[in-house]
Structure formats: structure tokens, C-alpha cells
C-alpha atoms as one frame of an Amber mdcrd trajectory, in Angstrom:
protein
 -11.048 -48.981  47.501  -9.038 -46.914  45.014 -10.153 -47.527  41.426  -7.261
 -48.985  39.388  -5.855 -46.510  36.828  -6.610 -48.819  33.891 -10.276 -49.088
  34.918 -10.485 -45.336  35.337  -8.933 -44.675  31.900 -11.265 -47.117  30.148
 -14.299 -45.567  31.847 -13.238 -42.057  30.926 -12.609 -43.079  27.314 -16.115
 -44.551  27.012 -17.627 -41.437  28.566 -15.798 -39.070  26.220 -16.596 -41.180
  23.165 -20.312 -40.753  23.881 -20.239 -36.989  24.422 -22.315 -36.170  21.332
 -25.058 -38.736  21.907 -25.234 -37.964  25.606 -25.468 -34.198  25.070 -28.366
 -34.660  22.647 -30.156 -36.925  25.117 -29.659 -34.475  27.986 -31.095 -31.658
  25.894 -34.222 -33.730  25.242 -34.433 -34.627  28.925 -34.157 -31.003  30.034
 -36.758 -29.788  27.540 -39.223 -32.691  27.311 -38.585 -34.656  30.501 -37.943
 -38.320  31.269 -39.043 -40.639  28.503 -38.088 -38.273  25.686 -34.486 -39.449
  25.595 -35.106 -43.149  25.074 -36.790 -45.150  22.328 -40.603 -45.523  22.365
 -40.169 -49.290  22.592 -37.977 -48.978  25.692 -40.301 -46.500  27.338 -43.363
 -48.653  26.653 -41.621 -51.711  28.093 -40.596 -49.775  31.209 -44.097 -48.423
  31.738 -45.559 -51.895  31.365 -43.159 -53.240  33.994 -44.377 -50.496  36.332
 -47.960 -51.690  35.910 -49.262 -49.471  33.096 -51.388 -51.582  30.682 -49.556
 -52.253  27.420 -51.884 -50.268  25.114 -51.674 -47.226  27.404 -47.906 -47.624
  27.676 -47.561 -47.702  23.896 -49.812 -44.654  23.500 -47.773 -42.718  26.072
 -44.470 -43.726  24.494 -45.625 -42.652  21.027 -47.049 -39.357  22.304 -50.604
 -40.247  21.315 -51.803 -39.812  24.899 -50.689 -37.524  27.715 -49.747 -38.798
  31.198 -52.709 -37.093  32.835 -55.131 -38.870  30.481 -53.730 -42.267  31.419
 -52.988 -41.640  35.103 -56.570 -40.942  36.090 -57.578 -44.502  35.176 -54.675
 -46.245  36.946 -54.524 -47.757  40.435 -52.837 -45.503  42.995 -49.508 -47.349
  43.114 -49.228 -47.552  39.331 -50.146 -43.884  38.962 -47.415 -42.894  41.416
 -44.891 -45.079  39.555 -45.823 -43.339  36.305 -45.603 -39.857  37.831 -42.194
 -40.513  39.396 -40.779 -41.931  36.177 -41.967 -38.971  34.114 -40.944 -36.452
  36.756 -44.404 -35.007  37.335 -44.451 -36.004  41.010 -41.396 -36.920  43.084
 -43.292 -37.755  46.269 -42.673 -41.246  47.610 -44.828 -43.410  49.839 -43.264
 -44.436  53.130 -43.259 -48.055  51.918 -40.419 -46.951  49.652 -38.247 -46.662
  52.762 -39.211 -50.169  53.855 -38.026 -51.488  50.496 -34.790 -49.543  50.844
 -34.236 -50.960  54.327 -34.772 -54.517  53.097 -32.419 -53.966  50.150 -29.742
 -52.492  52.420 -29.656 -55.607  54.595 -28.150 -57.646  51.734 -25.301 -55.155
  51.175 -21.984 -55.823  52.938 -18.645 -54.118  53.448 -15.900 -56.201  51.826
 -12.759 -56.068  53.977  -9.547 -57.047  52.195  -6.927 -58.905  54.178  -3.563
 -57.262  54.707  -0.303 -57.736  56.568  -0.432 -58.336  60.333  -4.199 -58.650
  60.258  -4.736 -55.065  59.173  -7.204 -54.329  56.356  -5.568 -53.686  52.990
  -8.632 -51.936  51.647 -12.408 -51.925  51.445 -15.109 -52.429  48.870 -18.818
 -53.134  48.759 -20.671 -56.258  47.698 -24.099 -57.799  48.035 -25.733 -61.188
  48.260 -27.189 -62.072  44.861 -28.485 -65.444  46.085 -28.638 -67.047  49.530
 -25.035 -68.262  49.235 -23.200 -66.027  46.754 -21.806 -62.483  46.998 -21.058
 -60.239  43.986 -18.547 -57.398  43.850 -16.001 -55.981  41.389 -13.120 -57.898
  39.850 -10.835 -55.078  40.931 -11.987 -55.645  44.537 -11.530 -59.446  44.487
  -9.482 -60.388  41.447  -8.370 -63.879  42.482  -9.308 -66.754  44.814  -6.335
 -65.758  46.953  -7.818 -62.288  47.439 -11.129 -63.845  48.446  -9.556 -66.230
  50.959  -8.100 -63.293  52.861 -11.264 -61.167  52.674 -14.385 -60.945  54.797
 -17.935 -59.703  54.262 -19.318 -57.562  57.075 -23.105 -57.290  57.232 -24.854
 -54.688  59.353 -21.862 -52.344  59.525 -24.000 -49.228  59.865 -25.031 -46.565
  62.353 -28.060 -46.694  64.609 -30.318 -43.639  64.817 -28.394 -42.515  67.916
 -25.096 -42.531  66.016 -23.658 -45.698  67.570 -22.544 -48.671  65.477 -24.742
 -51.720  65.185 -23.358 -55.156  65.927 -21.939 -56.378  62.645 -21.927 -59.973
  61.412 -18.679 -61.058  59.758 -18.704 -63.942  57.285 -15.786 -65.485  55.441
 -15.701 -66.186  51.710 -15.368 -69.614  50.113 -13.681 -69.326  46.702 -12.972
 -73.065  46.653 -16.714 -73.696  46.314 -17.391 -70.907  43.801 -15.249 -68.170
  42.314 -16.172 -66.643  38.965 -14.625 -63.421  37.720 -14.421 -61.228  34.616
 -11.831 -58.512  34.185 -13.583 -57.141  31.077 -16.914 -56.685  32.879 -15.240
 -56.067  36.250 -17.303 -58.478  38.313 -16.602 -61.332  40.711 -18.967 -63.864
  42.236 -17.790 -65.809  45.276 -19.460 -68.239  47.670 -20.075 -67.176  51.258
 -19.679 -69.309  54.380 -22.146 -68.995  57.230 -25.768 -68.096  57.862 -26.995
 -65.428  55.417 -30.752 -65.924  55.725 -31.292 -62.872  57.991 -29.926 -60.564
  55.278 -32.002 -61.679  52.296 -30.548 -61.210  48.823 -30.833 -59.011  45.729
 -31.306 -61.227  42.646 -29.626 -60.587  39.302 -32.613 -59.889  37.050 -31.782
 -59.724  33.346 -35.120 -58.247  32.241 -34.506 -55.498  29.646 -37.240 -53.179
  30.981 -35.785 -52.192  34.355 -34.753 -48.639  33.354 -35.001 -45.829  30.815
 -32.656 -42.920  30.187 -33.471 -40.088  32.565 -34.686 -42.338  35.382 -33.516
 -41.672  38.938 -31.200 -44.291  40.455 -30.061 -45.024  44.020 -26.867 -46.588
  45.386 -26.302 -48.412  48.691 -22.643 -48.516  49.558 -19.718 -48.418  51.977
 -17.753 -45.442  50.572 -14.134 -45.588  51.666 -15.017 -48.452  54.013 -17.309
 -46.210  56.062 -20.575 -47.417  57.619 -23.316 -48.178  55.117 -24.796 -45.170
  53.316 -27.354 -44.542  50.603 -27.415 -42.048  47.729 -31.194 -41.892  47.461
 -32.365 -41.016  43.927 -29.264 -38.817  43.576 -28.147 -40.329  40.286 -29.806
 -39.816  36.893 -29.303 -42.402  34.160 -27.883 -40.479  31.195 -26.551 -43.131
  28.822 -26.852 -46.838  28.084 -23.964 -48.681  26.451 -23.948 -52.367  25.472
 -22.093 -53.334  28.662 -22.359 -50.298  30.935 -24.694 -47.596  32.280 -23.612
 -44.000  32.869 -25.365 -42.042  35.603 -24.662 -38.499  36.701 -24.578 -37.434
  40.331 -24.033 -34.304  42.397 -22.903 -36.362  45.378 -19.874 -38.497  46.183
 -19.010 -41.332  43.782 -20.303 -44.817  44.324 -18.201 -47.346  46.157 -16.644
 -50.167  44.150 -19.009 -53.157  44.084 -22.168 -51.277  45.122 -25.619 -52.211
  43.810 -27.350 -49.513  41.736 -31.162 -49.559  42.009 -34.217 -48.306  40.157
 -37.207 -47.023  42.123 -38.565 -50.557  42.601 -35.259 -51.454  44.312 -34.291
 -53.827  41.528 -30.550 -53.881  40.868 -29.824 -52.438  37.422 -26.031 -52.137
  37.609 -22.915 -53.143  39.524 -21.083 -49.884  40.237 -17.400 -50.073  39.406
 -15.945 -46.712  38.432 -16.466 -43.008  37.997 -15.573 -40.229  35.571 -13.466
 -37.451  37.137 -13.421 -33.852  35.929 -10.290 -32.996  33.937  -8.592 -29.797
  32.830  -7.702 -28.768  29.266  -4.604 -30.967  29.429  -6.657 -34.011  30.446
  -5.365 -33.995  34.027  -7.698 -35.208  36.758  -8.895 -32.472  39.115  -9.585
 -32.505  42.801 -12.765 -31.100  44.328 -10.825 -27.983  45.327  -9.846 -27.375
  41.693  -6.222 -28.457  42.003  -4.633 -31.139  39.841  -4.863 -34.507  41.579
  -1.807 -36.484  42.550  -1.552 -40.289  42.316  -1.849 -40.587  46.101  -5.111
 -38.629  46.409  -8.005 -40.797  47.617 -11.104 -41.171  45.445 -13.128 -39.039
  47.833 -10.970 -35.990  47.029 -11.516 -36.167  43.262 -14.133 -34.092  41.441
 -16.421 -36.747  39.985 -18.921 -35.812  37.267 -20.426 -39.216  36.458 -20.547
 -42.846  37.534 -20.344 -46.046  35.526 -21.860 -49.416  36.365 -21.860 -52.814
  34.692 -25.321 -53.646  33.328 -26.866 -56.567  35.216 -28.368 -57.972  32.015
 -24.895 -58.087  30.455 -23.412 -59.664  33.578 -26.096 -62.364  33.554 -25.576
 -63.053  29.842 -21.849 -63.516  30.487 -22.576 -65.914  33.365 -25.011 -67.977
  31.287 -22.358 -68.466  28.596 -19.817 -69.872  31.043 -19.202 -73.610  31.467
 -19.781 -73.181  35.219 -23.374 -72.059  34.575 -24.660 -75.569  35.263 -23.009
 -75.749  38.700 -25.503 -75.768  41.589 -24.450 -72.447  43.133 -24.260 -70.526
  39.862 -27.526 -72.049  38.688 -29.048 -70.815  41.938 -27.786 -67.317  41.168
 -29.109 -67.331  37.604 -32.521 -68.638  38.592 -33.026 -67.023  41.987 -36.508
 -65.479  42.282 -37.208 -62.451  44.398 -36.900 -63.461  48.070 -40.154 -63.512
  49.973 -40.850 -60.234  51.789 -39.437 -60.369  55.283 -41.201 -59.178  58.372
 -40.820 -55.460  58.876 -38.519 -54.397  61.689 -40.312 -53.713  64.931 -43.531
 -55.453  63.915 -44.810 -58.414  65.956 -44.327 -61.805  64.382 -47.066 -64.362
  63.803 -48.719 -65.256  67.110 -47.081 -62.401  69.067 -49.223 -60.707  71.718
 -48.455 -57.143  72.850 -49.509 -56.620  76.465 -48.711 -52.940  76.722 -47.671
 -51.685  80.174 -48.655 -53.839  83.143 -48.257 -53.139  86.898 -47.571 -56.055
  89.286 -49.814 -56.538  92.317 -48.241 -56.284  95.813 -47.704 -60.032  95.862
 -45.813 -59.817  92.532 -48.508 -61.386  90.418 -49.614 -59.819  87.139 -53.133
 -60.184  85.803 -54.476 -58.748  82.597 -57.533 -59.203  80.414 -57.069 -60.868
  77.055 -59.479 -60.590  74.159 -58.791 -62.940  71.270 -60.201 -62.347  67.818
 -59.819 -65.334  65.533 -60.288 -65.480  61.797 -60.260 -68.829  60.012 -58.098
 -68.518  56.951 -58.843 -70.373  53.725 -56.545 -73.266  52.868 -53.096 -72.013
  51.970 -51.614 -72.858  48.587 -49.016 -75.561  48.405 -45.654 -74.161  49.486
 -42.951 -73.754  46.887 -39.729 -75.492  47.929 -37.004 -72.880  48.301 -34.458
 -75.180  46.720 -36.409 -75.533  43.491 -34.561 -73.669  40.691 -36.544 -71.330
  38.468 -35.011 -72.910  35.364 -33.918 -76.451  36.127 -30.497 -76.950  34.458
 -31.402 -80.607  33.847 -34.661 -79.794  32.071 -33.189 -79.639  28.551 -31.866
 -83.168  28.884 -35.195 -84.328  30.310 -37.003 -82.775  27.343 -34.709 -84.591
  24.907 -35.436 -87.895  26.652 -39.168 -87.143  26.749 -39.412 -86.736  22.964
 -36.812 -89.378  22.080 -39.455 -91.617  20.519 -40.668 -88.947  18.091 -38.547
 -89.710  15.040 -37.084 -87.089  12.697 -38.498 -88.598   9.494 -42.205 -88.535
  10.322 -44.710 -86.936   7.991 -46.755 -84.007   9.430 -49.794 -86.260  10.143
 -47.547 -88.919  11.687 -45.802 -86.305  13.851 -49.158 -85.051  15.114 -50.216
 -88.560  16.021 -46.906 -89.408  17.720 -46.921 -86.227  19.814 -50.574 -86.652
  20.733 -49.907 -90.167  22.014 -46.881 -89.050  24.060 -48.774 -86.186  25.693
 -51.752 -88.364  26.621 -49.642 -91.296  27.867 -47.451 -89.160  30.128 -50.259
 -87.011  31.558 -50.228 -89.289  34.592 -51.041 -86.740  37.308 -54.141 -84.771
  36.254 -54.764 -81.777  38.517 -58.079 -80.292  39.533 -58.744 -76.672  38.625
 -57.280 -74.516  41.426 -54.970 -71.788  40.055 -54.111 -70.533  43.558 -52.507
 -73.870  44.393 -49.904 -74.234  41.615 -50.343 -71.602  38.899 -49.894 -68.361
  40.861 -47.323 -69.454  43.475 -44.965 -71.133  41.000 -45.947 -72.231  37.482
 -46.766 -68.827  35.963 -44.075 -66.770  37.718 -41.792 -64.608  35.599 -38.055
 -64.456  36.379 -38.638 -61.425  38.645 -40.991 -63.432  40.874 -44.138 -61.614
  39.704 -47.121 -62.516  37.520 -48.200 -60.804  34.314 -51.715 -60.837  32.978
 -51.626 -62.782  29.718 -53.549 -60.323  27.544 -52.709 -56.933  29.086 -49.226
 -57.443  30.553 -50.393 -55.900  33.844 -48.118 -56.916  36.739 -49.476 -58.665
  39.860 -47.931 -60.274  42.905 -48.766 -63.954  43.521 -50.204 -63.072  46.954
 -52.580 -60.563  45.345 -54.134 -63.087  42.951 -54.171 -65.903  45.508 -56.068
 -63.732  47.988 -58.508 -62.530  45.310 -59.247 -66.056  44.101 -59.703 -67.423
  47.618 -62.119 -64.580  48.347 -64.052 -65.305  45.153 -64.233 -68.999  46.056
 -65.616 -68.201  49.521 -68.254 -65.861  48.077 -69.285 -68.483  45.517 -69.643
 -71.063  48.283 -71.840 -68.746  50.354 -74.014 -67.777  47.373 -74.435 -71.389
  46.278 -75.836 -72.236  49.705 -78.084 -69.211  49.960 -79.380 -68.932  46.431
 -78.951 -72.384  44.925 -77.111 -71.099  41.859 -75.133 -73.555  39.754 -71.336
 -73.544  39.754 -70.971 -72.293  36.182 -73.193 -69.272  36.754 -71.387 -68.397
  39.981 -67.971 -68.664  38.359 -69.074 -66.378  35.545 -70.287 -63.848  38.108
 -67.223 -64.192  40.383 -64.380 -65.339  38.094 -60.862 -66.299  39.053 -57.866
 -64.275  37.853 -57.139 -67.094  35.443 -57.624 -67.586  31.719 -58.211 -70.840
  29.875 -56.848 -70.101  26.405 -59.279 -72.765  25.225 -62.508 -71.501  26.844
 -64.159 -73.832  29.354 -67.469 -73.781  27.500 -65.747 -75.400  24.508 -65.165
 -78.575  26.526 -68.116 -78.285  28.978 -65.770 -77.634  31.940 -64.658 -81.272
  31.938 -61.486 -82.566  33.550 -58.616 -83.090  32.954 -58.959 -80.270  30.420
 -60.208 -77.754  32.973 -57.227 -78.160  35.281 -54.554 -78.742  32.600 -51.891
 -76.176  33.533 -50.495 -75.947  30.008 -53.406 -73.745  28.912 -53.957 -71.805
  32.176 -52.491 -68.309  32.616 -52.817 -65.454  35.081 -55.290 -62.953  33.660
 -57.424 -60.402  35.507 -61.190 -60.960  35.208 -61.702 -57.826  33.108 -59.594
 -59.258  30.264 -61.041 -62.712  30.792 -64.547 -61.312  30.369 -63.512 -59.066
  27.476 -62.266 -62.035  25.491 -65.230 -64.201  26.461 -65.457 -67.446  24.499
 -64.306 -66.053  21.158 -61.574 -67.601  18.986 -58.292 -65.816  18.421 -57.983
 -63.653  15.319 -55.373 -61.339  13.795 -56.913 -58.014  12.738 -54.960 -56.372
   9.895 -55.152 -52.944  11.563 -54.605 -54.160  15.144 -51.669 -51.834  15.895
 -53.612 -48.798  14.763 -56.915 -49.438  16.523 -56.195 -51.200  19.832 -56.633
 -48.869  22.788 -58.098 -51.145  25.438 -56.074 -52.901  28.114 -56.737 -56.371
  26.777 -56.856 -56.124  22.997 -59.524 -55.864  20.332 -62.696 -57.859  19.991
 -65.233 -58.003  17.208 -68.211 -60.378  17.122 -66.725 -63.870  17.189 -63.076
 -62.702  17.032 -60.490 -61.543  19.575 -56.876 -60.366  19.265 -54.969 -59.894
  22.545 -52.751 -56.892  23.206 -50.045 -59.137  24.668 -49.178 -62.805  25.077
 -49.910 -63.923  21.522 -47.020 -66.372  21.248 -47.729 -68.070  24.573 -51.477
 -68.232  23.875 -50.844 -69.769  20.445 -48.502 -72.449  21.810 -50.938 -73.339
  24.594 -53.796 -73.663  22.080 -51.721 -75.846  19.759 -50.803 -78.011  22.751
 -54.507 -78.427  23.506 -55.153 -79.649  19.950 -52.403 -82.229  20.384 -53.468
 -83.364  23.839 -57.251 -83.385  23.202 -57.773 -83.952  19.464 -61.313 -83.490
  18.207 -62.518 -81.430  21.197 -62.138 -77.942  19.684 -64.771 -77.265  17.033
 -64.558 -73.471  17.085 -61.364 -73.224  15.013 -60.929 -73.726  11.287 -57.702
 -74.217   9.300 -57.480 -70.441   8.762 -57.245 -69.977  12.540 -54.315 -72.393
  12.626 -52.357 -70.094  10.311 -52.869 -67.244  12.789 -51.694 -69.365  15.700
 -48.628 -70.580  13.809 -47.775 -67.007  12.778 -47.988 -65.794  16.397 -45.846
 -68.740  17.494 -43.161 -67.831  14.946 -43.274 -64.098  15.677 -42.968 -64.471
  19.477 -40.753 -67.494  20.246 -40.724 -68.942  23.784 -38.431 -67.376  26.383
 -37.343 -68.240  29.933 -40.834 -67.651  31.352 -42.417 -70.312  29.117 -39.467
 -72.668  29.535 -39.930 -72.392  33.290 -43.675 -73.037  32.923 -43.028 -76.111
  30.806 -40.488 -77.567  33.249 -42.706 -76.869  36.265 -45.792 -78.417  34.649
 -43.733 -81.439  33.606 -42.910 -82.016  37.275 -46.500 -81.474  38.403 -48.592
 -83.321  35.806 -46.073 -85.374  33.819 -46.309 -84.036  30.247 -44.786 -81.203
  28.230 -45.675 -78.700  25.506 -43.534 -79.702  22.494 -43.870 -76.228  20.902
 -41.766 -74.799  23.764 -39.080 -77.499  23.683 -39.012 -77.798  19.893 -40.439
 -74.639  18.275 -39.274 -75.860  14.861 -41.774 -78.752  14.994 -44.697 -76.355
  14.557 -44.048 -76.054  10.818 -43.851 -79.816  10.290 -46.879 -80.944  12.336
 -50.392 -81.237  10.894 -52.463 -79.537  13.601 -55.608 -79.711  11.501 -55.898
 -83.306  12.725 -56.710 -81.904  16.159 -59.726 -79.905  15.022 -63.208 -81.221
  15.759 -65.873 -81.391  13.094
């Protein structure tokens, strides 16, 4: 679809206004490589998202350590992520193509209705939830446009050059239609079965890209069959609302998703920057001055512009429609579960190979079955469950309605303690693979992060590891007669109790209370041990380990301080008198961490999920301001 002149002019004006800053960044990129053109904080956050432990990421971003020094200690996948980001190795594993294939399935050609049933134009869009498609405002600017449009999935070429069978779905603007001319986006509901195509969620995490990173675009340029510009775009500038990325190939198609190397959508492509002559006239690829009737494909494009997904999500959250079921589904959609790879047998499929019938037409073949008994699967997570329940804020207000505003700090402690104990009606046994990993501790991107190191894990990874550890403990207990505590210390779960189990003799319901359980790899769990939290004055200067710093009897984590503090304060409220290892001075540390790192969507999701599962809430997440007016010393044991 031809980019409207007003969109093109605004894009070009933004690009020209940033000439100085962009030129300086490009010079740093060309001389020092990727990572030199962005802030150390941004680079550290990006590296952490790619799996580099936080202390290593900070040391790399500040220049204190070189990539080779860090890479040699990293797992293979994380090392490759680091090398690609910094440009030291552009090789990609073949799994990268599987991710691209899965991402491409969710991308559709948007066909605009015209007179006599003929298309009036084309754009690109993609499913951002199971029932909603996103594209540009200038592609679908009104409900009327959407009513006459269609989304064609699978409009692409087979390896032999023939077209695949496409699936055409109609749009449903009467159910949902949200648009923004300023940010050039439109969300519209889709009619029909979309499950086979998956979806690409709108993730508003701020650490999905750094300047200099390679980007990819999946698109239908000019309405043609689906194509991909694979790592052909380099992010060169970040504006409050937009990203600028340079390319040597054709421009992106209006409404295309722009991806980082993890195939997370970082931008909604909407316009380009054409080359101009000294008089400011747009030039064609052949060097001639363009005319108004020239198609986009004939123009000499020097850069692309996309709407930042984080800015798009922020705009959606501020809208009154944000509480509607479909838009709430968009804003809280986790990553879809990985779908079966094309061409691979499904569960229970048996491949017979080539068989030859006997003269009488019968076929006989030998069958060898190898069976493996799997451990019990974790409880399934209902697909309809929203990541952040839009009704949770109201439920929290009702939950704490009896805690009056005029209570003294001791009275507030007592009132909250009574509420938490009274409503803890569904105590859960300790089994992090059942609730914690599959749902409770998930971040908005559908992954887990180790509490103390920030290392990223998939839920399946930790579930499998914990099930394996449980099986080994069961075998050893039978063979060697070891007690449960000794076996768990030797073969720990990937789970951290912020109040160590030895402090409460592994008793329930404390042991299984989800409010103080977090994903945490065993190395960090063991590094912390049973020591109280502490704030070292020179922490930022001395921490170099993955997990933090520990001195005899004291531990300061490298990450997760705010969440750990709130979980510990919850424990004091819920189980007063149990913790004897903390003194009033420790409370000041916990309260300082709570204030410095306030709760975000991840903790709000945890709180809502645990409320559903076990019946009570952490008041420090719902009402952070109560921390300063509650006497937590009443929860300390003597």
C-alpha cells in the first residue's frame, strides 16, 4: 500500500532532525561495534534478556570485561546470542529458521476492499493474540475500511514456486476496533479459526533491542506473496515513539512486524525515508525525481521507521477500552506454546517406512515399541486465564477493605496478619513444578528469571530438571536410606525460599507458601545458603558473581532485591514470631529495597495468581505505601 504523503513527510522530518545524533552513533558502531552506541544500562539489560548473568552483563556494558572473557563461561545458546549481538559471530543455528517459520505463520496479507470486488490495495498485519490482528492506521483507518477488508494467511510460495492454499478470514470491527493516527496503528478483531497460525504477542519489555542490533521483517511487499528481510536491517536510532533502522533492501510493507533475533516483535513498520536531492525532492532508484504516481517499490529508500511496541502497548493501556475482554487478552497474552514443527510426527504417530504388500494384498510388518513412563505432568494452565486479571485491582480493594486507614503501625501489622492467616484457606504442598514454574512466576514474555541472577529459563526447562531431581531423590532414598532434607540439599530444586526452609524446620504451610517461592537455579540457591539479606556499602563495586555477594552470615543478591524484600515482609506478617534470624536493622534493609524497586507487572501477576490458588495476598504489592506505616518488628521472633 502506498504510504500517505503526510506520514512520509512526518517520518522524513523526524529522520532529518536526528541527523547529528545518528551520525555520532553510527561512527561509534563502525569503530567499536554493536553495544558502543547505546547506554551501558540498555546494553546490560539487553544482555541479561539474552541469558547473560547480570553481573557479567554489567561488566561487559561498562567495558570492565571483554566478550571473550565472559563467553567462555556461558552456555552454548547464550554464548551465540552474545556473539551475534556484538557482531563477533554471525552464524545462526538452524533452529533460528524454525522460529522464523513459526513467526511467519501469524503474518497475513491485508486485502482492502474495492469497487466491483477488486482489491483497492494491500498491506500486512499479524495476529497479536488469538483473536486480534494489528496493522497500520493508514492501512485500516476506520471500521468501514475493516468491514470491507480481509486477512489472508498462508499467501506464500512453496519450495517449487507454486502458491500454497491460503486461508481468508474476515475482520470484525464491531467486536473490536482500536486505532491511533498519531502512532499509526489499528487493532481489529478477526472472525474464524486462527489457532493454526499462532500469534506474535505485544511485549512491552524495554530490553528487547539495542542500537546496532540486526532486525528482520516479515511482510507482503506490494501485496506479493510473503517474504522476509532476514537480518537486513540495522537499528540506528531510538526515538520516544519510533525506531529507525537502515536497510540495503526494499522497504518494509505497511503493517509488517519487525523482529529481533529472538523473533520478538520490536516495532510495527509503517513508513520509510526516501533519498532526496538538494532541493528536497524524492528520488527514484534510477536517480530520477519521483512523480506522485510512482509506486513505493520504485523509490530509493535509505531507512525504515517503525512504531515501538512498548509505546503502542502504553497507549493501549491508557485507553478506556483496555478493560474489554479482547483488548485485555492482547495486553496480557503470553508467548504461545511452541507448535509442532512442520513435517514431524505428532504424539503417538508411528512411521512404518516403505512396505510391500503380499500377493494376497495383506501387509505385515514388525513393530517394536519402546515405552517410557513420564513423571506426573504439572497442572495445565487454562488458556483463557489472563496474565494480569483486569478485575484483580477491585478484588484487592475488597480484600483489604477491613484494614482501616487510621490504624497505628502496630495495629496495622496485627490487622494484616489476621487477614492473611484467615484467608489462607487453600494451603499448597511444596511442588514448584506444579504451579510456580508453569504460571505463578512467569514474566510477561512467558519465561522465568532466576531471582538472584536474572538468568532466563523456559518453564519446561525447570519443570524437567525438578522432575528429574525428584526421581533421583526417590531412587537414592530407597537405595541408601538418606533422609529427605539431606537428599534435597544434594539434589535441590530450581526454587528459592526467600525465608530459608531451615528457619522454619521445613514445616507446612510455610514450605509450600507461593508468596515466598521464586525460580532460582541451584547454584544461586546454594550460594545464598541460609544467610540473612544484607546491603553491602560497596556492593556495586565488588560484585562479580552471577548471584551476588556473600560474607559470613550476610548475603546481597545481584538482582531481585525488591521482590525478595516484599516476600520476606509478607512472611513476617503471615507467620509472626517464626523468623529469629533477622533484627530490626535487617528490616531497614528490606524496607529500603522495597522502596528502591517497586513492584511491577510480574509481581502483580504473581500476587493475583497466588490469590486464586491459595486465597491470600501480599499487601506490599497491592499497597506499597503501607510498608512505611506498618510495624514489621512485631513479626520477628525472639
